KOLVEXFI-415806 format. One record per residue: x, y, z of N, C-alpha, C in turn; residue in one letter. Coordinates in nm, 2 decimals. Layout:
BEGIN
SITE     n_px     n_py     n_pz    ca_px    ca_py    ca_pz     c_px     c_py     c_pz   loti
SITE        X        Y        Z        X        Y        Z        X        Y        Z      a
...
END
This chain:
BEGIN
SITE     n_px     n_py     n_pz    ca_px    ca_py    ca_pz     c_px     c_py     c_pz   loti
SITE    -1.66    17.18    -7.10    -1.54    17.22    -7.02    -1.45    17.26    -7.17      x
SITE    -1.46    17.15    -7.24    -1.36    17.25    -7.40    -1.20    17.27    -7.37      x
SITE    -1.10    17.14    -7.36    -0.97    17.20    -7.38    -0.92    17.20    -7.52      x
SITE    -0.86    17.26    -7.55    -0.85    17.32    -7.66    -0.67    17.23    -7.67      x
SITE    -0.65    17.20    -7.80    -0.45    17.19    -7.80    -0.37    17.28    -7.80      x
SITE    -0.23    17.33    -7.70    -0.19    17.43    -7.71    -0.15    17.48    -7.57      x
SITE    -0.32    17.45    -7.49    -0.37    17.51    -7.39    -0.22    17.52    -7.29      x
SITE    -0.24    17.60    -7.20    -0.22    17.55    -7.02    -0.29    17.60    -6.95      x
SITE    -0.31    17.51    -6.90    -0.37    17.51    -6.73    -0.33    17.45    -6.61      x
SITE    -0.41    17.50    -6.54    -0.33    17.41    -6.40    -0.41    17.33    -6.38      x
SITE    -0.33    17.16    -6.39    -0.42    17.03    -6.27    -0.37    17.02    -6.21      x
SITE    -0.44    16.94    -6.07    -0.44    16.86    -5.97    -0.45    16.73    -6.01      x
SITE    -0.23    16.70    -5.95    -0.21    16.57    -5.99    -0.17    16.50    -5.93      x
SITE    -0.29    16.55    -5.79    -0.23    16.45    -5.71    -0.32    16.40    -5.67      x
SITE    -0.31    16.25    -5.61    -0.22    16.23    -5.53    -0.09    16.16    -5.70      x
SITE     0.01    16.15    -5.63     0.12    16.06    -5.78     0.19    16.01    -5.68      x
SITE     0.27    15.92    -5.77     0.34    15.75    -5.75     0.51    15.81    -5.77      x
SITE     0.55    15.78    -5.70     0.70    15.78    -5.76     0.74    15.90    -5.83      x
SITE     0.85    15.87    -5.95     0.86    16.02    -5.97     0.75    16.04    -6.09      x
SITE     0.68    16.06    -6.05     0.61    16.12    -6.11     0.55    16.24    -6.09      x
SITE     0.48    16.36    -6.19     0.46    16.47    -6.10     0.39    16.56    -6.02      x
SITE     0.36    16.62    -5.95     0.25    16.56    -5.82     0.17    16.73    -5.84      x
SITE     0.14    16.77    -5.75     0.08    16.92    -5.72    -0.03    17.02    -5.83      x
SITE    -0.08    17.03    -5.79    -0.17    17.10    -5.88    -0.04    17.25    -5.90      x
SITE    -0.02    17.18    -6.05     0.08    17.31    -6.17     0.01    17.31    -6.30      x
SITE     0.07    17.38    -6.37     0.05    17.46    -6.48     0.09    17.31    -6.58      x
SITE    -0.06    17.34    -6.65     0.00    17.17    -6.81     0.01    17.20    -6.92      x
SITE     0.01    17.22    -7.04     0.00    17.20    -7.20    -0.08    17.10    -7.21      x
SITE    -0.22    17.10    -7.30    -0.28    17.01    -7.33    -0.20    16.95    -7.47      x
SITE    -0.22    16.86    -7.44    -0.11    16.78    -7.61    -0.26    16.72    -7.69      x
SITE    -0.32    16.72    -7.62    -0.43    16.54    -7.73    -0.47    16.66    -7.86      x
SITE    -0.55    16.63    -7.92    -0.58    16.64    -8.04    -0.72    16.67    -8.04      x
SITE    -0.71    16.80    -8.10    -0.90    16.88    -8.07    -0.99    16.80    -8.09      x
SITE    -0.98    16.70    -8.22    -1.08    16.58    -8.21    -1.12    16.59    -8.13      x
SITE    -1.01    16.54    -7.98    -1.09    16.42    -7.91    -1.21    16.57    -7.81      x
SITE    -1.05    16.63    -7.77    -1.04    16.81    -7.73    -1.20    16.79    -7.80      x
SITE    -1.27    16.87    -7.86    -1.42    16.94    -7.94    -1.55    16.81    -7.91      x
SITE    -1.49    16.64    -7.92    -1.56    16.51    -7.90    -1.62    16.51    -7.76      x
SITE    -1.60    16.62    -7.71    -1.60    16.63    -7.52    -1.56    16.50    -7.47      x
SITE    -1.42    16.47    -7.51    -1.38    16.24    -7.39    -1.36    16.39    -7.29      x
SITE    -1.39    16.32    -7.23    -1.34    16.26    -7.06    -1.22    16.30    -6.99      x
SITE    -1.11    16.24    -7.07    -0.97    16.30    -7.00    -0.88    16.37    -7.14      x
SITE    -0.80    16.38    -7.10    -0.79    16.53    -7.22    -0.54    16.41    -7.15      x
SITE    -0.48    16.42    -7.23    -0.35    16.37    -7.22    -0.23    16.52    -7.20      x
SITE    -0.13    16.49    -7.16    -0.10    16.67    -7.07     0.09    16.61    -7.06      x
SITE     0.11    16.75    -7.14     0.27    16.68    -7.02     0.25    16.82    -6.91      x
SITE     0.31    16.82    -6.80     0.33    16.91    -6.68     0.41    16.99    -6.67      x
SITE     0.42    17.13    -6.62     0.52    17.20    -6.60     0.59    17.19    -6.44      x
SITE     0.72    17.25    -6.51     0.76    17.25    -6.34     0.87    17.39    -6.38      x
SITE     0.87    17.47    -6.23     1.04    17.58    -6.25     1.13    17.56    -6.17      x
SITE     1.16    17.42    -6.12     1.27    17.38    -6.15     1.36    17.35    -6.31      x
SITE     1.45    17.44    -6.32     1.45    17.46    -6.48     1.59    17.36    -6.40      x
SITE     1.59    17.33    -6.56     1.75    17.21    -6.62     1.75    17.28    -6.76      x
SITE     1.89    17.30    -6.77     1.91    17.38    -6.93     1.97    17.24    -7.02      x
SITE     1.93    17.26    -7.09     1.98    17.20    -7.20     1.96    17.02    -7.19      x
SITE     1.79    17.04    -7.12     1.77    16.89    -7.11     1.68    16.85    -7.25      x
SITE     1.67    16.88    -7.33     1.66    16.82    -7.43     1.67    16.66    -7.46      x
SITE     1.60    16.59    -7.52     1.47    16.57    -7.56     1.39    16.58    -7.43      x
SITE     1.38    16.56    -7.31     1.35    16.52    -7.18     1.21    16.69    -7.12      x
SITE     1.30    16.75    -7.20     1.22    16.90    -7.15     1.25    16.96    -7.32      x
SITE     1.15    17.05    -7.29     1.14    17.22    -7.37     1.19    17.34    -7.22      x
SITE     1.25    17.44    -7.22     1.20    17.57    -7.22     1.02    17.62    -7.26      x
SITE     0.98    17.65    -7.16     0.82    17.80    -7.19     0.87    17.94    -7.11      x
SITE     0.83    17.98    -7.23     0.95    18.12    -7.12     0.77    18.20    -7.10      x
SITE     0.78    18.22    -6.99     0.62    18.33    -6.93     0.57    18.41    -6.94      x
SITE     0.43    18.34    -6.97     0.31    18.46    -7.03     0.21    18.41    -7.00      x
SITE     0.19    18.49    -7.01    -0.03    18.49    -6.99    -0.04    18.57    -6.83      x
SITE    -0.06    18.42    -6.78    -0.04    18.42    -6.60     0.04    18.33    -6.58      x
SITE     0.10    18.25    -6.67     0.23    18.20    -6.61     0.33    18.29    -6.63      x
SITE     0.39    18.30    -6.51     0.46    18.35    -6.41     0.63    18.36    -6.37      x
SITE     0.64    18.29    -6.44     0.73    18.21    -6.46     0.80    18.14    -6.50      x
SITE     1.00    18.14    -6.56     0.98    18.05    -6.70     0.95    17.85    -6.68      x
SITE     0.93    17.84    -6.70     0.88    17.68    -6.69     0.94    17.60    -6.74      x
SITE     0.97    17.48    -6.72     1.03    17.35    -6.84     0.83    17.26    -6.86      x
SITE     0.94    17.20    -6.96     0.78    17.11    -7.01     0.80    17.04    -6.94      x
SITE     0.80    16.90    -6.87     0.87    16.79    -6.89     0.82    16.61    -7.02      x
SITE     0.88    16.65    -7.12     0.81    16.55    -7.23     0.85    16.44    -7.16      x
SITE     0.90    16.40    -7.02     0.87    16.27    -7.05     0.81    16.23    -6.92      x
SITE     0.67    16.32    -6.89     0.57    16.28    -6.78     0.48    16.28    -6.88      x
SITE     0.46    16.29    -6.96     0.36    16.37    -7.01     0.19    16.19    -6.99      x
SITE     0.12    16.29    -6.89     0.05    16.15    -6.86    -0.15    16.18    -6.92      x
SITE    -0.18    16.12    -6.89    -0.39    16.15    -6.98    -0.45    16.13    -6.78      x
SITE    -0.53    16.27    -6.80    -0.59    16.32    -6.69    -0.76    16.33    -6.70      x
SITE    -0.75    16.28    -6.61    -1.01    16.33    -6.56    -0.96    16.41    -6.61      x
SITE    -1.03    16.48    -6.66    -1.10    16.66    -6.67    -1.18    16.69    -6.57      x
SITE    -1.21    16.62    -6.51    -1.23    16.68    -6.37    -1.14    16.69    -6.24      x
SITE    -0.97    16.62    -6.28    -0.81    16.71    -6.25    -0.76    16.84    -6.29      x
SITE    -0.89    16.94    -6.40    -0.87    17.06    -6.46    -0.91    17.17    -6.31      x
SITE    -0.80    17.34    -6.27    -0.92    17.36    -6.18    -0.87    17.54    -6.29      x
SITE    -1.03    17.53    -6.33    -1.07    17.68    -6.38    -1.03    17.73    -6.53      x
SITE    -0.98    17.82    -6.58    -0.99    17.82    -6.77    -0.84    17.81    -6.75      x
SITE    -0.82    17.80    -6.95    -0.64    17.81    -6.97    -0.62    17.96    -6.95      x
SITE    -0.52    17.96    -6.94    -0.46    18.09    -6.90    -0.32    18.13    -7.00      x
SITE    -0.30    18.04    -7.06    -0.20    18.15    -7.11    -0.14    17.94    -7.33      x
SITE    -0.07    18.00    -7.40    -0.08    17.91    -7.47     0.09    17.89    -7.54      x
SITE     0.06    17.79    -7.61     0.21    17.72    -7.72     0.19    17.76    -7.84      x
SITE     0.28    17.78    -7.91     0.27    17.90    -8.07     0.25    17.74    -8.08      x
SITE     0.24    17.73    -8.26     0.21    17.55    -8.31     0.42    17.57    -8.29      x
SITE     0.48    17.65    -8.33     0.58    17.60    -8.30     0.63    17.55    -8.21      x
SITE     0.61    17.62    -8.07     0.65    17.56    -7.99     0.62    17.41    -7.97      x
SITE     0.46    17.40    -8.01     0.46    17.24    -8.03     0.50    17.17    -8.15      x
SITE     0.54    17.18    -8.26     0.64    17.13    -8.30     0.70    17.07    -8.27      x
SITE     0.77    17.19    -8.24     0.93    17.10    -8.15     0.89    16.95    -8.00      x
SITE     0.78    17.02    -7.89     0.76    16.89    -7.86     0.73    16.79    -7.93      x
SITE     0.68    16.78    -8.07     0.66    16.69    -8.08     0.74    16.61    -8.16      x
SITE     0.80    16.62    -8.16     0.98    16.54    -8.25     1.05    16.54    -8.07      x
SITE     1.02    16.62    -7.93     1.07    16.57    -7.85     1.00    16.48    -7.85      x
SITE     0.85    16.41    -7.84     0.77    16.31    -7.84     0.78    16.19    -7.85      x
SITE     0.79    16.21    -8.00     0.91    16.11    -8.10     1.00    16.08    -8.07      x
SITE     1.13    16.13    -8.03     1.25    16.09    -8.02     1.20    15.98    -7.84      x
SITE     1.17    16.03    -7.74     1.12    15.96    -7.66     1.03    15.84    -7.67      x
SITE     0.93    15.86    -7.77     0.85    15.71    -7.78     0.95    15.61    -7.92      x
SITE     0.99    15.60    -7.90     1.05    15.59    -8.00     1.02    15.55    -8.20      x
SITE     0.93    15.63    -8.16     0.83    15.68    -8.29     0.98    15.77    -8.46      x
SITE     1.00    15.74    -8.53     1.05    15.78    -8.68     1.07    15.94    -8.69      x
SITE     1.11    15.97    -8.71     1.15    16.13    -8.71     1.15    16.17    -8.87      x
SITE     1.08    16.27    -8.89     1.10    16.37    -8.98     0.94    16.38    -9.04      x
END
């Protein structure tokens, strides 16, 4: 199947529990291409939502409409999860830029309490 870091793909996140993101929704592939190229059976992703929240950094980053992503969305950085690859539906339909991925990495460091810099 082969994912690439930064791709946006649809994934079925059901069933969800509590405050977890659920339903079929676009997700950014966060996982390293080292694992992606090794056909690892699961992939770490960041779910997207069209429920936009302004000034919500570092919990969210705005993702402008692109490719087949037909609405501006927020990447829910606090909802990072690893999913089985069978949860993906279809092929990638958009991608994040290197700069956007770098911003996500900085926000992840804050959320996870990792050194910044």
